[in-house]
ZAMARGU-4260 file (C-alpha; in steps of 0.2 Angstrom, whole numbers, plus 5000, padded with zeros to 4 digits):
<rodrens>
0) 5322/5158/5488 | 5329/5145/5478 | 5311/5138/5474 | 5305/5156/5470 | 5320/5159/5458
5) 5318/5143/5449 | 5299/5147/5446 | 5304/5164/5440 | 5317/5157/5428 | 5304/5145/5421
10) 5291/5159/5418 | 5305/5169/5409 | 5310/5154/5398 | 5292/5151/5394 | 5289/5170/5390
15) 5305/5170/5378 | 5299/5154/5369 | 5282/5162/5367 | 5290/5178/5360 | 5300/5168/5348
20) 5285/5159/5341 | 5275/5175/5339 | 5289/5183/5329 | 5291/5167/5318 | 5272/5167/5314
25) 5273/5186/5310 | 5287/5183/5298 | 5278/5169/5290 | 5263/5179/5288 | 5273/5193/5280
30) 5281/5181/5268 | 5264/5173/5263 | 5257/5191/5260 | 5272/5195/5249 | 5269/5179/5239
35) 5251/5183/5237 | 5256/5200/5229 | 5269/5192/5218 | 5266/5194/5199 | 5266/5175/5196
40) 5249/5171/5204 | 5235/5163/5195 | 5225/5179/5195 | 5237/5189/5185 | 5234/5181/5168
45) 5216/5186/5169 | 5221/5204/5172 | 5233/5202/5157 | 5218/5196/5146 | 5208/5211/5150
50) 5222/5222/5147 | 5226/5213/5130 | 5207/5216/5125 | 5209/5234/5129 | 5225/5235/5119
55) 5217/5226/5104 | 5202/5239/5105 | 5214/5253/5106 | 5225/5247/5092 | 5210/5244/5081
60) 5207/5262/5081 | 5225/5267/5076 | 5228/5274/5059 | 5234/5263/5046 | 5251/5272/5045
65) 5255/5262/5061 | 5253/5245/5053 | 5266/5232/5056 | 5278/5227/5042 | 5269/5214/5031
70) 5283/5201/5033 | 5280/5201/5052 | 5272/5184/5057 | 5255/5185/5063 | 5253/5175/5079
75) 5242/5159/5079 | 5226/5156/5089 | 5224/5140/5098 | 5206/5137/5094 | 5202/5130/5076
80) 5190/5139/5065 | 5180/5123/5061 | 5179/5107/5071 | 5177/5091/5062 | 5159/5091/5055
85) 5147/5077/5058 | 5140/5078/5040 | 5125/5089/5037 | 5125/5104/5049 | 5108/5109/5056
90) 5102/5126/5051 | 5105/5134/5068 | 5123/5128/5067 | 5127/5138/5052 | 5117/5154/5055
95) 5122/5168/5066 | 5116/5186/5068 | 5129/5191/5056 | 5127/5177/5044 | 5144/5168/5049
100) 5145/5150/5053 | 5142/5144/5071 | 5160/5139/5073 | 5166/5156/5069 | 5168/5163/5087
105) 5174/5180/5082 | 5157/5187/5082 | 5156/5185/5100 | 5174/5186/5106 | 5185/5200/5098
110) 5202/5195/5092 | 5215/5198/5105 | 5231/5200/5096 | 5242/5197/5112 | 5233/5182/5116
115) 5233/5172/5100 | 5247/5160/5103 | 5258/5154/5117 | 5274/5163/5119 | 5284/5148/5113
120) 5273/5146/5098 | 5274/5165/5094 | 5293/5164/5095 | 5293/5148/5084 | 5282/5156/5071
125) 5294/5171/5070 | 5309/5159/5069 | 5302/5148/5056 | 5294/5161/5045 | 5309/5160/5033
130) 5305/5142/5030 | 5287/5145/5025 | 5282/5149/5007 | 5264/5151/5002 | 5255/5154/5019
135) 5256/5138/5029 | 5244/5147/5041 | 5230/5142/5029 | 5216/5132/5035 | 5209/5130/5017
140) 5197/5117/5012 | 5198/5104/4999 | 5187/5095/4986 | 5188/5085/4971 | 5177/5089/4956
145) 5172/5082/4939 | 5185/5084/4926 | 5179/5075/4911 | 5161/5070/4916 | 5157/5087/4922
150) 5153/5080/4939 | 5162/5091/4951 | 5166/5081/4967 | 5175/5087/4982 | 5181/5081/4999
155) 5184/5086/5016 | 5174/5091/5032 | 5177/5103/5046 | 5194/5106/5054 | 5206/5093/5061
160) 5202/5084/5077 | 5220/5081/5082 | 5228/5091/5095 | 5234/5104/5083 | 5234/5123/5084
165) 5224/5129/5069 | 5224/5148/5066 | 5208/5158/5067 | 5205/5175/5061 | 5192/5188/5064
170) 5178/5187/5051 | 5171/5205/5053 | 5155/5209/5044 | 5159/5224/5033 | 5174/5230/5025
175) 5186/5219/5036 | 5196/5233/5044 | 5214/5230/5046 | 5221/5223/5063 | 5236/5231/5070
180) 5248/5222/5082 | 5259/5232/5094 | 5276/5225/5100 | 5274/5215/5116 | 5286/5216/5131
185) 5295/5201/5138 | 5284/5200/5153 | 5268/5201/5142 | 5275/5186/5132 | 5277/5176/5148
190) 5260/5180/5154 | 5253/5176/5137 | 5262/5159/5137 | 5254/5154/5153 | 5237/5159/5148
195) 5239/5151/5130 | 5246/5135/5138 | 5230/5133/5148 | 5219/5137/5133 | 5228/5125/5122
200) 5226/5111/5135 | 5207/5114/5136 | 5206/5115/5117 | 5215/5099/5115 | 5203/5090/5127
205) 5188/5097/5118 | 5194/5092/5101 | 5198/5075/5107 | 5180/5073/5114 | 5172/5080/5099
210) 5183/5069/5088 | 5177/5053/5097 | 5159/5059/5096 | 5161/5062/5077 | 5169/5044/5074
215) 5154/5036/5083 | 5141/5046/5073 | 5149/5047/5056 | 5140/5032/5049 | 5123/5038/5052
220) 5127/5055/5047 | 5134/5049/5031 | 5118/5040/5027 | 5107/5055/5031 | 5119/5066/5020
225) 5117/5054/5005 | 5098/5053/5006 | 5098/5072/5004 | 5107/5073/4988 | 5095/5071/4973
230) 5104/5075/4957 | 5108/5062/4944 | 5126/5068/4943 | 5129/5061/4960 | 5121/5044/4961
235) 5138/5036/4965 | 5139/5047/4981 | 5125/5037/4989 | 5137/5021/4989 | 5146/5029/5004
240) 5131/5027/5015 | 5130/5014/5029 | 5116/5006/5019 | 5129/5001/5006 | 5142/4994/5018
245) 5140/4977/5012 | 5148/4983/4995 | 5164/4989/5003 | 5179/4978/5000 | 5185/4968/5015
250) 5202/4968/5023 | 5205/4951/5015 | 5199/4957/4998 | 5211/4972/5000 | 5226/4961/5003
255) 5221/4950/4988 | 5221/4966/4977 | 5238/4970/4982 | 5244/4952/4980 | 5235/4951/4963
260) 5244/4968/4957 | 5261/4961/4962 | 5257/4945/4953 | 5252/4954/4937 | 5269/4964/4938
265) 5278/4947/4940 | 5269/4939/4926 | 5273/4954/4915 | 5291/4954/4916 | 5293/4935/4917
270) 5292/4933/4898 | 5298/4943/4883 | 5314/4950/4891 | 5325/4944/4877 | 5314/4951/4863
275) 5314/4968/4872 | 5332/4970/4873 | 5335/4977/4856 | 5320/4989/4858 | 5326/4994/4876
280) 5343/4999/4869 | 5335/5010/4856 | 5323/5017/4868 | 5338/5021/4880 | 5346/5031/4866
285) 5329/5039/4863 | 5327/5045/4881 | 5345/5052/4881 | 5340/5063/4866 | 5322/5067/4873
290) 5327/5071/4891 | 5344/5079/4888 | 5347/5096/4897 | 5340/5110/4887 | 5358/5115/4884
295) 5360/5100/4872 | 5344/5103/4862 | 5352/5115/4850 | 5336/5126/4849 | 5341/5144/4849
300) 5330/5159/4851 | 5330/5172/4838 | 5333/5190/4842 | 5315/5196/4840 | 5309/5183/4853
305) 5321/5188/4866 | 5323/5207/4863 | 5336/5216/4873 | 5337/5222/4891 | 5343/5240/4893
310) 5351/5238/4910 | 5368/5246/4911 | 5381/5233/4908 | 5394/5239/4920 | 5393/5244/4939
315) 5401/5260/4935 | 5389/5265/4921 | 5374/5260/4933 | 5381/5270/4947 | 5382/5286/4936
320) 5365/5283/4929 | 5358/5283/4947 | 5363/5301/4950 | 5358/5308/4933 | 5344/5309/4921
325) 5331/5304/4934 | 5313/5308/4934 | 5298/5304/4946 | 5280/5308/4943 | 5263/5303/4948
330) 5267/5298/4966 | 5250/5297/4975 | 5245/5292/4992 | 5227/5290/4989 | 5220/5273/4993
335) 5237/5266/4997 | 5235/5266/5016 | 5252/5275/5019 | 5261/5290/5014 | 5270/5290/4998
340) 5287/5298/4997 | 5300/5299/4983 | 5310/5284/4986 | 5329/5283/4983 | 5332/5280/4965
345) 5344/5265/4970 | 5329/5256/4976 | 5322/5255/4958 | 5338/5248/4951 | 5349/5241/4965
350) 5368/5242/4962 | 5381/5230/4967 | 5389/5215/4959 | 5376/5202/4966 | 5361/5212/4961
355) 5366/5218/4944 | 5358/5208/4930 | 5365/5210/4913 | 5355/5211/4897 | 5348/5194/4891
360) 5360/5185/4880 | 5356/5181/4862 | 5367/5165/4862 | 5358/5155/4876 | 5353/5138/4871
365) 5335/5137/4879 | 5321/5129/4869 | 5304/5138/4869 | 5286/5131/4868 | 5283/5141/4852
370) 5297/5131/4843 | 5292/5114/4850 | 5273/5115/4850 | 5263/5110/4835 | 5247/5118/4828
375) 5252/5135/4834 | 5241/5149/4828 | 5252/5163/4820 | 5246/5178/4831 | 5262/5189/4828
380) 5252/5203/4819 | 5261/5220/4821 | 5255/5230/4836 | 5262/5247/4830 | 5244/5254/4827
385) 5244/5256/4846 | 5253/5273/4847 | 5252/5285/4861 | 5239/5297/4852 | 5227/5283/4848
390) 5225/5276/4865 | 5225/5291/4876 | 5206/5293/4875 | 5201/5275/4870 | 5182/5272/4870
395) 5179/5257/4881 | 5163/5246/4881 | 5156/5232/4892 | 5157/5214/4885 | 5140/5209/4878
400) 5141/5191/4880 | 5131/5177/4888 | 5143/5173/4901 | 5141/5191/4908 | 5151/5195/4923
405) 5160/5178/4923 | 5167/5179/4905 | 5182/5169/4900 | 5185/5173/4882 | 5194/5157/4877
410) 5182/5146/4886 | 5166/5155/4882 | 5168/5156/4863 | 5151/5150/4858 | 5154/5152/4840
415) 5169/5141/4840 | 5161/5128/4852 | 5145/5127/4840 | 5156/5122/4826 | 5164/5107/4835
420) 5160/5090/4827 | 5161/5081/4843 | 5161/5083/4861 | 5164/5065/4866 | 5181/5070/4873
425) 5176/5086/4881 | 5182/5097/4867 | 5169/5110/4872 | 5178/5112/4889 | 5195/5116/4881
430) 5202/5132/4875 | 5195/5140/4859 | 5201/5158/4858 | 5193/5171/4847 | 5202/5175/4831
435) 5202/5194/4837 | 5206/5195/4856 | 5192/5205/4865 | 5194/5223/4869 | 5178/5225/4880
440) 5177/5226/4899 | 5169/5213/4910 | 5155/5221/4921 | 5156/5219/4940 | 5143/5209/4950
445) 5130/5220/4958 | 5135/5223/4976 | 5153/5218/4974 | 5164/5221/4989 | 5182/5221/4993
450) 5187/5203/4996 | 5191/5197/5013 | 5209/5195/5018 | 5218/5179/5020 | 5216/5168/5030
455) 5199/5174/5034 | 5194/5172/5016 | 5198/5153/5016 | 5183/5150/5027 | 5170/5163/5020
460) 5168/5175/5005 | 5156/5189/5001 | 5140/5181/4992 | 5139/5195/4980 | 5156/5193/4974
465) 5152/5176/4967 | 5133/5175/4968 | 5131/5157/4964 | 5122/5145/4975 | 5121/5129/4964
470) 5135/5120/4973 | 5128/5125/4990 | 5112/5117/4985 | 5120/5101/4977 | 5135/5099/4989
475) 5130/5108/5005 | 5128/5092/5014 | 5145/5086/5010 | 5152/5102/5018 | 5158/5110/5001
480) 5150/5127/5003 | 5135/5134/5012 | 5125/5150/5011 | 5126/5160/5028 | 5118/5177/5027
485) 5128/5188/5016 | 5142/5176/5016 | 5146/5159/5007 | 5155/5148/5020 | 5167/5134/5017
490) 5168/5121/5031 | 5182/5112/5023 | 5173/5097/5017 | 5168/5087/5001 | 5163/5070/4995
495) 5178/5061/5000 | 5182/5069/5016 | 5166/5076/5024 | 5174/5076/5041 | 5189/5087/5037
500) 5203/5090/5024 | 5216/5090/5038 | 5211/5073/5044 | 5211/5067/5026 | 5229/5074/5023
505) 5235/5066/5038 | 5227/5050/5033 | 5236/5050/5016 | 5253/5053/5025 | 5250/5039/5037
510) 5246/5027/5023 | 5262/5032/5014 | 5275/5041/5026 | 5287/5043/5012 | 5275/5057/5005
515) 5282/5068/5019 | 5271/5083/5016 | 5281/5100/5015 | 5298/5091/5014 | 5299/5077/5001
520) 5283/5082/4993 | 5281/5101/4989 | 5271/5103/4973 | 5255/5094/4970 | 5243/5093/4955
525) 5225/5091/4961 | 5214/5084/4947 | 5196/5090/4948 | 5198/5101/4963 | 5180/5107/4966
530) 5182/5122/4977 | 5200/5117/4980 | 5198/5114/4999 | 5211/5100/4998 | 5224/5113/4991
535) 5219/5126/5003 | 5223/5115/5018 | 5239/5109/5011 | 5246/5126/5014 | 5247/5121/5032
540) 5259/5107/5027 | 5270/5119/5016 | 5263/5111/5000 | 5258/5121/4985 | 5244/5113/4975
545) 5240/5117/4957 | 5221/5114/4957 | 5211/5113/4941 | 5193/5109/4936 | 5183/5113/4920
550) 5170/5127/4918 | 5155/5116/4918 | 5137/5115/4925 | 5144/5115/4943 | 5146/5133/4941
555) 5160/5144/4949 | 5170/5130/4958 | 5187/5137/4952 | 5180/5155/4955 | 5176/5150/4973
560) 5194/5144/4975 | 5202/5160/4969 | 5190/5171/4978 | 5195/5162/4994 | 5214/5164/4990
565) 5218/5146/4984 | 5227/5143/4968 | 5216/5136/4954 | 5214/5137/4935 | 5201/5132/4923
570) 5206/5116/4913 | 5200/5099/4908 | 5208/5083/4903 | 5201/5081/4885 | 5211/5080/4869
575) 5226/5090/4873 | 5241/5090/4885 | 5239/5101/4900 | 5251/5117/4899 | 5264/5110/4911
580) 5282/5103/4908 | 5285/5084/4910 | 5290/5077/4927 | 5287/5092/4938 | 5274/5087/4951
585) 5279/5077/4966 | 5261/5071/4969 | 5246/5069/4958 | 5229/5068/4967 | 5212/5063/4961
590) 5198/5062/4974 | 5182/5056/4966 | 5186/5066/4951 | 5178/5052/4940 | 5190/5054/4926
595) 5189/5039/4914 | 5207/5034/4917 | 5205/5017/4908 | 5197/5023/4892 | 5205/5027/4876
600) 5220/5016/4879 | 5223/5025/4895 | 5228/5042/4887 | 5222/5053/4902 | 5232/5042/4914
605) 5247/5042/4903 | 5246/5061/4903 | 5247/5061/4922 | 5262/5049/4920 | 5270/5063/4909
610) 5267/5076/4922 | 5272/5065/4937 | 5290/5066/4943 | 5300/5050/4942 | 5298/5042/4960
615) 5282/5052/4963 | 5265/5046/4969 | 5248/5046/4962 | 5234/5046/4975 | 5217/5039/4969
620) 5203/5041/4981 | 5187/5034/4972 | 5173/5021/4974 | 5182/5008/4963 | 5195/5007/4976
625) 5184/5003/4991 | 5167/4997/4983 | 5162/4981/4976 | 5147/4986/4964 | 5148/4979/4947
630) 5153/4995/4939 | 5166/4999/4952 | 5174/4981/4950 | 5175/4983/4931 | 5184/5000/4933
635) 5196/4993/4946 | 5201/4978/4935 | 5204/4990/4920 | 5213/5002/4931 | 5224/4988/4938
640) 5228/4981/4921 | 5233/4998/4915 | 5244/5003/4930 | 5253/4987/4929 | 5257/4989/4910
645) 5263/5007/4915 | 5275/4999/4928 | 5266/5009/4942 | 5268/5000/4959 | 5253/4999/4970
650) 5260/5004/4986 | 5245/5002/4997 | 5226/5002/4998 | 5221/5011/5013 | 5204/5013/5022
655) 5198/5029/5031 | 5185/5023/5043 | 5180/5040/5048 | 5175/5046/5031 | 5170/5028/5025
660) 5181/5029/5009 | 5197/5022/5003 | 5213/5027/4993 | 5225/5018/4982 | 5242/5025/4981
665) 5254/5021/4966 | 5272/5024/4964 | 5280/5029/4947 | 5296/5020/4943 | 5312/5030/4944
670) 5322/5018/4932 | 5318/5010/4915 | 5321/4992/4921 | 5302/4988/4921 | 5299/4996/4904
675) 5313/4985/4896 | 5306/4969/4904 | 5288/4972/4899 | 5279/4956/4892 | 5268/4967/4880
680) 5273/4984/4872 | 5256/4991/4878 | 5255/5006/4880 | 5269/5008/4868 | 5284/5019/4871
685) 5284/5036/4864 | 5293/5040/4847 | 5310/5048/4848 | 5303/5064/4841 | 5289/5066/4854
690) 5296/5079/4866 | 5288/5076/4883 | 5290/5095/4888 | 5280/5101/4873 | 5263/5106/4880
695) 5256/5121/4871 | 5241/5115/4860 | 5249/5097/4859 | 5237/5083/4856 | 5237/5069/4869
700) 5248/5053/4865 | 5244/5036/4872 | 5262/5032/4875 | 5275/5031/4889 | 5291/5042/4890
705) 5306/5033/4897 | 5313/5040/4914 | 5329/5050/4913 | 5343/5041/4921 | 5359/5051/4917
710) 5366/5061/4931 | 5365/5078/4922 | 5347/5075/4916 | 5332/5083/4924 | 5322/5069/4933
715) 5336/5057/4937 | 5336/5063/4955 | 5324/5070/4968 | 5326/5089/4971 | 5332/5095/4988
720) 5320/5095/5002 | 5309/5111/5005 | 5314/5125/5009 | 5332/5121/5003 | 5327/5118/4985
725) 5320/5136/4984 | 5337/5144/4983 | 5348/5130/4977 | 5352/5129/4958 | 5345/5113/4951
730) 5358/5099/4950 | 5355/5097/4932 | 5360/5115/4928 | 5379/5114/4923 | 5392/5127/4920
735) 5394/5123/4902 | 5375/5129/4899 | 5373/5147/4896 | 5359/5155/4906 | 5346/5168/4901
740) 5358/5183/4906 | 5374/5176/4898 | 5382/5168/4914 | 5384/5150/4917 | 5367/5143/4921
745) 5370/5140/4940 | 5377/5158/4942 | 5364/5165/4932 | 5351/5157/4943 | 5359/5164/4959
750) 5361/5181/4952 | 5343/5182/4947 | 5338/5177/4965 | 5349/5190/4973 | 5343/5203/4962
755) 5325/5200/4965 | 5327/5199/4984 | 5335/5216/4984 | 5321/5224/4972 | 5307/5216/4983
760) 5314/5221/5000 | 5320/5239/4995 | 5306/5244/4983 | 5291/5233/4982 | 5288/5230/5000
765) 5289/5249/5005 | 5292/5260/4991 | 5276/5258/4980 | 5262/5261/4993 | 5255/5244/4993
770) 5246/5237/5008 | 5253/5219/5007 | 5240/5212/5019 | 5227/5215/5005 | 5237/5204/4993
775) 5235/5186/4992 | 5234/5180/4973 | 5249/5186/4963 | 5253/5182/4945 | 5271/5185/4938
780) 5267/5188/4919 | 5285/5184/4914 | 5293/5174/4927 | 5310/5168/4920 | 5318/5158/4935
785) 5304/5163/4947 | 5315/5174/4957 | 5301/5187/4960 | 5290/5173/4968 | 5305/5166/4978
790) 5308/5184/4985 | 5290/5184/4992 | 5292/5168/5001 | 5290/5175/5019 | 5273/5183/5014
795) 5257/5174/5015 | 5254/5175/4996 | 5256/5163/4982 | 5262/5167/4964 | 5257/5160/4948
800) 5273/5160/4937 | 5269/5162/4919 | 5282/5157/4906 | 5278/5164/4889 | 5278/5152/4874
805) 5291/5162/4865 | 5302/5164/4880 | 5316/5152/4885 | 5308/5137/4893 | 5313/5140/4911
810) 5297/5133/4919 | 5305/5116/4924 | 5317/5126/4935 | 5303/5135/4943 | 5295/5118/4948
815) 5312/5111/4953 | 5314/5125/4966 | 5297/5121/4974 | 5286/5134/4965 | 5273/5132/4952
820) 5268/5140/4935 | 5260/5138/4918 | 5264/5140/4900 | 5254/5154/4891 | 5253/5166/4876
825) 5248/5183/4882 | 5241/5187/4864 | 5227/5175/4871 | 5216/5176/4886 | 5221/5167/4902
830) 5211/5152/4909 | 5204/5161/4925 | 5188/5169/4930 | 5187/5188/4930 | 5192/5198/4946
835) 5203/5184/4953 | 5221/5191/4956 | 5226/5204/4968 | 5243/5209/4959 | 5250/5207/4942
840) 5269/5209/4939 | 5276/5211/4922 | 5295/5213/4920 | 5300/5218/4903 | 5285/5209/4895
845) 5276/5222/4885 | 5290/5229/4875 | 5292/5211/4868 | 5273/5207/4867 | 5268/5222/4857
850) 5279/5216/4843 | 5267/5201/4841 | 5250/5207/4846 | 5241/5224/4850 | 5242/5232/4867
855) 5223/5236/4869 | 5217/5218/4870 | 5232/5213/4882 | 5227/5228/4893 | 5209/5223/4893
860) 5214/5205/4899 | 5224/5213/4913 | 5209/5223/4918 | 5198/5207/4917 | 5208/5196/4929
865) 5213/5210/4942 | 5201/5213/4956 | 5195/5230/4959 | 5207/5238/4971 | 5221/5226/4964
870) 5238/5232/4959 | 5249/5231/4943 | 5268/5233/4944 | 5277/5235/4927 | 5296/5237/4923
875) 5300/5240/4905 | 5308/5253/4893 | 5301/5271/4895 | 5292/5272/4879 | 5282/5256/4883
880) 5279/5263/4901 | 5271/5278/4893 | 5260/5268/4882 | 5253/5257/4896 | 5251/5272/4907
885) 5240/5280/4894 | 5229/5264/4892 | 5228/5263/4911 | 5222/5281/4913 | 5209/5277/4899
890) 5203/5263/4910 | 5202/5275/4925 | 5215/5265/4935 | 5225/5276/4947 | 5243/5277/4942
895) 5252/5280/4959 | 5270/5280/4952 | 5280/5281/4937 | 5299/5282/4937 | 5311/5282/4922
900) 5330/5284/4920 | 5340/5281/4905 | 5325/5275/4895 | 5320/5262/4908 | 5306/5264/4920
905) 5294/5257/4932 | 5275/5259/4934 | 5263/5255/4949 | 5244/5257/4947 | 5228/5252/4955
910) 5212/5246/4948 | 5196/5256/4952 | 5178/5250/4951 | 5175/5261/4936 | 5165/5253/4922
915) 5159/5260/4905 | 5140/5264/4903 | 5138/5256/4885 | 5139/5238/4879 | 5148/5232/4864
920) 5140/5223/4850 | 5134/5206/4854 | 5148/5193/4852
</rodrens>
């Protein structure tokens, strides 16, 4: 029995262990099954992707009234629009069924709004949107073009090869329907982050591999590219091929050049110090006079130049006006993309101590370009003939000119150009405005379409909007522009950076880290910009580039830039100063622009010295820097002697092996020590009566202006880093200086900024029926402090701030805060192609302007530079509003809204595609 009982206990124990094991296994299987069903599996993101695609498809069909607010950041995509190019792209690489580039993936893969960036990047984009200015999402391209020699040269290739997220948009073929983005849940953002992290890692690996392949093949590709170019204008381009490697300077020669430049500087200051002491002292007094704050110039503006603003002078009176004597009319919802309603009258003229701007003071001490500039034409004829009755049914005609649809009156004045005695200094490329401003309308190109939205427009535009192919034929192998079906595409290249503007931009910052794009360096001048790809890509670094090139045989280069949504103007460095103040550009850039800097006593380089901020950098990327051909060596020696005599320090000569080019970077002095110790007074110091800020029709002077050194002088210190400089009153504005509106200058600045923030947020962004996603190029026709542009900082737009020649010269303040602009007289034509701005803004401009010139020619100019579908916002006195409204109706513009109270009003209108049937007499 004992044995039997023992056996029974053993079987029972074994059975118990078996039962426990079975239970454990079942529990484990249950846990494993639950884990498989959990949401954090590897399968789930794929399901989310399909759901996102469905959501995108559904949202595409939603009405425009569900559109997100324009200030909401648009998420990034992880894949770049263009990879680094290997030079000349094969035909099958640039053609697709829809005519888009091969690298434009959106023809095959629709955009997935909820998948375009990782959760962290999307959140970072939202958090940082307040620190961005003019659309850092841009992936624009960059080139250098001929300025004086009419040999437009540009640089850059495809996208950057670094592990960088470059935004991509959906280049739809057609009218580019607007994408709508719904709000994402927290779970969807987490799922999006997982998927995007995986895509970003894959993209980074691919980019690194392609970058390595590009570096291995760039030499042979460069040789093939240069063999294809056959025009006489571009002979020097062939020097970049591998066949000419023996002409490139060696590392030893590069070091010798730097040492030689330093030795020249030492030799210059070694002698002659004593003989310069007396002159240095007098020049110091001169610069104190020339560079003193505008408050000390003593130049007053008369009453006719300033006019008077009719805003209520007290908060109480303004409050009463808001509830009385109001009238609203012509509010239309057609073609606005949203329902127009009667907005609260307080949106038009915000109340409150901070937003209230008093009328302009008659006692301010600001100088004007009209007072300072010589050779000014007296164009102040009375404009009183333009009364309401005479312009209601004005008979418009098309311009009958040789330039046709690309007519720029002040640059295409054939009669004036034919009378020039010389063209040696490119006088024929400068402004020659007609005696009587044109009153005709410029025809539209056949097949014109609504421009593509930014940033899609950065990479391609409609061919029929700018139907020119010469640059594609001459520069296509350098990745400037290519013809792809019904589009012109811009791979981001040019002569000096065939393999990408982003790589070139990084190359420059690596050469001189103190450049610090987007922080230390914010405003740049790009000389000979080509199609402005360099400036377009600088948006990603929070840098604004004022790009310019002449209107020459390389047709439409600036027009290409503006059609793409990149800032640019038509200008040439010839016999006159450029229309900018002194010392306002943080960096000046010249990439293969072929300007003869050394000629004429260095007058052109001295003009750049006038424009460059003390302590700023000049970047010169051209063959004399890195080639050893006889002509290049001669130019380098001349340039070296000139820069040493100008006290410019040669910071570095850097080679870019990927693009087979080199760049020399110079530093402008921020003190006068070198000027006082120069061995020879050549170039001479400027005379005491030569105002460096005078820039409207002022002849070039081959002389040097001293650097401001007093603490209260503009230019004696560097501005705040971006974006702090946008809202910080410049250090050289002092309380003893009266501002435009009669307050101490720093308070005036702040009040203007707060005023425009309220007007833009309460009215412009929502009350005028404007679809801001269609707006990219903006011009403020009367900018004052640039407050309107500053208030648009978070939108993906850029603003050309215009300071009128008879208005207080506040343009230096605009540059100081990290914005840019230009001097202009609206009695003359602006130096831009037709159909190049999406929105024009005029605050109390026309009531002043009609005292000097007639209204019809000014409105013809407004019609010329605004794109069909573009907008016009005007704030002025009620009588002037009525006059402009009548002219706009005669032009068949759609007047969406007019509002008036207490003899002040606002108008919002939109240009149509209407053109008259008849042509004016030949001109």
